[in-house]
N, C-alpha and C positions, 0 to 999 in steps of 0.2 A: 328490221326497220319498221317503225310505226308510221303508217300513213295518216294524214290528217285531212279532214273534209268539213265542209260547212253546209248545214241545212238551212233552207229558207221556208218561210211560211207559205202555205197553199190554202186557198179558200179563205173565207172570212167568218167561219163558224167559231163560236166560243163555248168551250165545255167547262163544266165544273170539274169533272173527272173523266177525261177521255181514256178509253181502254179498248181491249179486245179487237185490234185492227186485223183485217185480212183483205186480200185482193180477190174480188169476185170476178173470175174470168168470164162467167156466163153473161154478166151485164157490162163488163169492161169498166168497172168502177171500184173504188176503194171504200170499204165499209168499216165502221167502228161504232162504239157506243159512248154515251155520256151517262155514267151510272146514276148519280142523283138527279140528273136532268131528265131521266126516264125517256131516253130517245135513242133511236138507231139512225145514224147519219150515213150518207154516201156522197162522194164527189167523183166527177168524171173528167177525163182529159177534154180540153176544149181549145184547140189550136195550140198556142204557146202557154195557155193557162189552164184553169180548172173552173168547172161550174158545179154548183151544189145540186144534188138531186133532192127529191122530197124526203123529209125526215119522217120517221114512223114513231109515234108515241107508244110507250109500253105501259102495262098495267102495274108498274112498280119499278124500283131500282133494278136496272138491267146490267148484270155483271159480265155477260159473255154472249157472243153470237158466233155460230159456225155454219158453214154451208151444209145442206142436206143432199144426199145422193138422189133423193126423190124430187128435188127442186125446192126452192125457197131456203129458209134458214131455220136453225134451232136457236132460240133465245132463252137465256137463263135469267128469269125475273124473280127476285127474292130467292127462294130455294125451289121454285117450280120451273121446269123446262117446258117451253111452248114451241110448237111448230108454227112458223110464220109463213103465210102464203104470199104470193106476188102482189096481192092487193092489200097487204098489211093486216090480214086477219090472224088472230091468235087462237090456237087450239091447244089445251093442256096435253102434254105428253107424259110426264112423270114428275114426281116430287121427291126431293132428297130430304129425308127426315133427319134433322140435326139435333133435336131436343134442346135447342137454344133459341130463346126468343130474340127476334131482331136479326137473326143470321141472314146472310145473303151470299150469293155466288160472287166470286172475285175474279176468276180467270178460268179458261178452259179451251181445249182443242180436241179435235177428233184424231184418233191414232190411225196407223196405216191399215188396220183391219176394219175401220169404221165405228169403233167404240168412241165414247166421249170420256176424256179425263177432265174433271171439273173440280175446282176448289171452292170451299165456302169459308166464310170468316164471321166471327162475332167480335164484340168489343166490350171491355170494361174500363174502369178508371186507370188501371195499371198497364193496359196494353191490349193487343188483339190476339186471337187464337183461331184455329180452324183445322180443317182436314182436307184431304184430297180423295175424291171418289171416282170410281169407274162406273159409267152408265153403259149398259149393253144395249144393242139395238132393240131388244124387246122391252126396254124400260126398267129392267132390274138394276139395282144399285148395290155396289160393294165399296166399303171404305178401304183404301189401300195405304194411306198414311194418315196418322192423326197426331195430336200433340204438337201441332205446328204453331209458329209465332204469327206470321202473316203470309199465308200461302199466296204465291204470285205466279210469275211467268213460267211457261213450260213449252217444250218442243222436243222433237226427236232428231237424231242424226239422220243423214240421208238414207242409210240402209234400214232405218227404223229400229235398230237394235240397242241404241243408247238413248235414254230418256233424261232430259235435263229439267230441273225444277228449282225455282228460286223461292227462298223464304226471306222476306224483307227484313224481319227483325233478327234473324240469324246472321244477316249481312253476308249471305252466301248463296251460291248455286251448287246443288248436288247433282251428281250423275248416277244413273242406275243402269244395270243390264235390263233390257226389256224383252220379254217373251211375246212376240207378235201373235203367236197362236192363242195364248191364254190371257194376255194383258197383264201378266205378273211382273213385279219389280223385284230385283235382287242386287246384291253387291253394291250397296250404297257407298259412295265416296265423295269427297269434296272436290269439286271441279274449279270453282272460282270463289275467292274470298275478297271482300272489300273491307278496307281499313277505315276507321272513323275519319271523316273528312273527305272521303272519296265518293260520297253519295251513297245511296242505298239501292240494292238490287230490286228492280220492279219487273216489267214485262220483258220478254226476250223472243228472239227468233233464231233459227239455225239456217245458214245458207247452204247452197248446193255443194260446197266444199267441206261442210261440217264445222264451220266456224260459228261461234255463238255471239250474237249481237244483243247486248244487254243495255236496256235503258237504266241509267243510274240517276234516280231522282235526287234533286238538290245539287247535282253536279253540272247540269247543263250539257251532259254528254250521253251519247250512245257509244259504248265501247265494244269492239270486236275482239274476241278471245279465240285463240286456237284451241283444239281439243285438249292440248296439254296445259292450258290455262294462261298462256302468254298473251299480252295485249298486242294486237297486230294492226289495229286501226282505231281512230277516234273520230266521231262525228260531233261537231259542236252545234248545239241547237240554240235558237234565239231566246229560249226560256230556260231557267234553272230547273224546271220541273217536268222533264220528259217522263212518261209513264210506261210506254210500250212501243213496239215497232214491228213492222212486217214489210217484206219485199213485195212489190207489185209493179204494175205497168205491163205492157204487152210482152216485154222481154224479161220481166221480173228483175229488173236492174235498178229500180227506184226504191229506196228505203223510206217508208212513211213512218212518221213518229207522232204519237199522241202526247198530250200533256194535261196538267190539271191546274186549276186556279181556285183552290179552297184552302182555308187554314187547317192545319193538321195538329193533332195533340202533341204536347210537349215531349212525350217520351220518344218521339221520332228524333228530336234534336239531341236528346241525351244518348240514345243508342247510336245514332248515325254521325255524331260529332258535327252536327249542323248548328249554326247560330240560331238561337231560339226565335229571334225576330224574323228570320227567313222562313222558318216553318210556320209561324203564326200569321204571316202576312198574307193578304189577299188583295188583288187589284193593283198592287204596286208594280208588278211585272206586266207590261202591256201585251206581251206575247204569250203569257201563261194561259193555258186552255186552248191554244191554237193547235193546228196540225201542220207538221213540217215535212219536207222531203229533201232527200239528197241522193246523189249517185256516187256511191263510194267505191265503185269498181268491182262489186261482188254481184253474184246472181243468186236469187232466192229459190226456194222450193214452193210449188203450189200447195195450198192448204189441203189437207185430207178432208173428206166429206163424211158426215155422220150417216150411218147406214140405216138408222131407225126412221 
């Protein structure tokens, strides 16, 4: 049986492209980024509602933030990773050399051993492309997947031994065996396939039971899939444009969902089976770019922290 749930808007911030959400247990708040808005945002529970914390400006488009074991966060700006302290100060940590002008990080998370897996993307007139890299705590970088369309959401099974990774333009989420000791990927297989008209796979999170919660942009939904690929729950969002999701709250039972409000290139409509006017529109959806929350009856996993 597929359970159905509704998300409602929380806070009043408006993002061009909201992404990389996570629950920061240390501060008791929900954090995320606005990529082209060059901002890191946070909201906090406030009685029956939410209050916005101070936003932090970044020195360029910020594609990812993750907690650091040493405190503060690690932020991916352009293709440079910065350590961000509690006062909003940025210190360069390492840079991923892509050989591509205009490339930027698009998503990333720390693994169970404290490494960072982070994707970067570039763009031309026919589409996007990119790669997935592994950043060790000492700052060294290894490319683990390349030749990707639009690398996007990623997370691990509760035991850390299965890695899930979405490629938006491939309309799919793949699963890999994950070697926690080495960070190596093997045994690639298709976990989830979206058909044209079902939205396009974007950000994702895995709950404590091992189910995959996938934001399907242009569908207005976050869908939960069992490890075998069956849809088990649907969360309807106020906007057609959900981009990513993460569980948070003191009990990790609230699903937070980010969204975007920018016009996208026409090839998204062609590949995703989305009406061109929907992809190209901006400002027509009053809730696009907002953050939403729902309680779909699942419990999430706390995010891993980067050890560098």
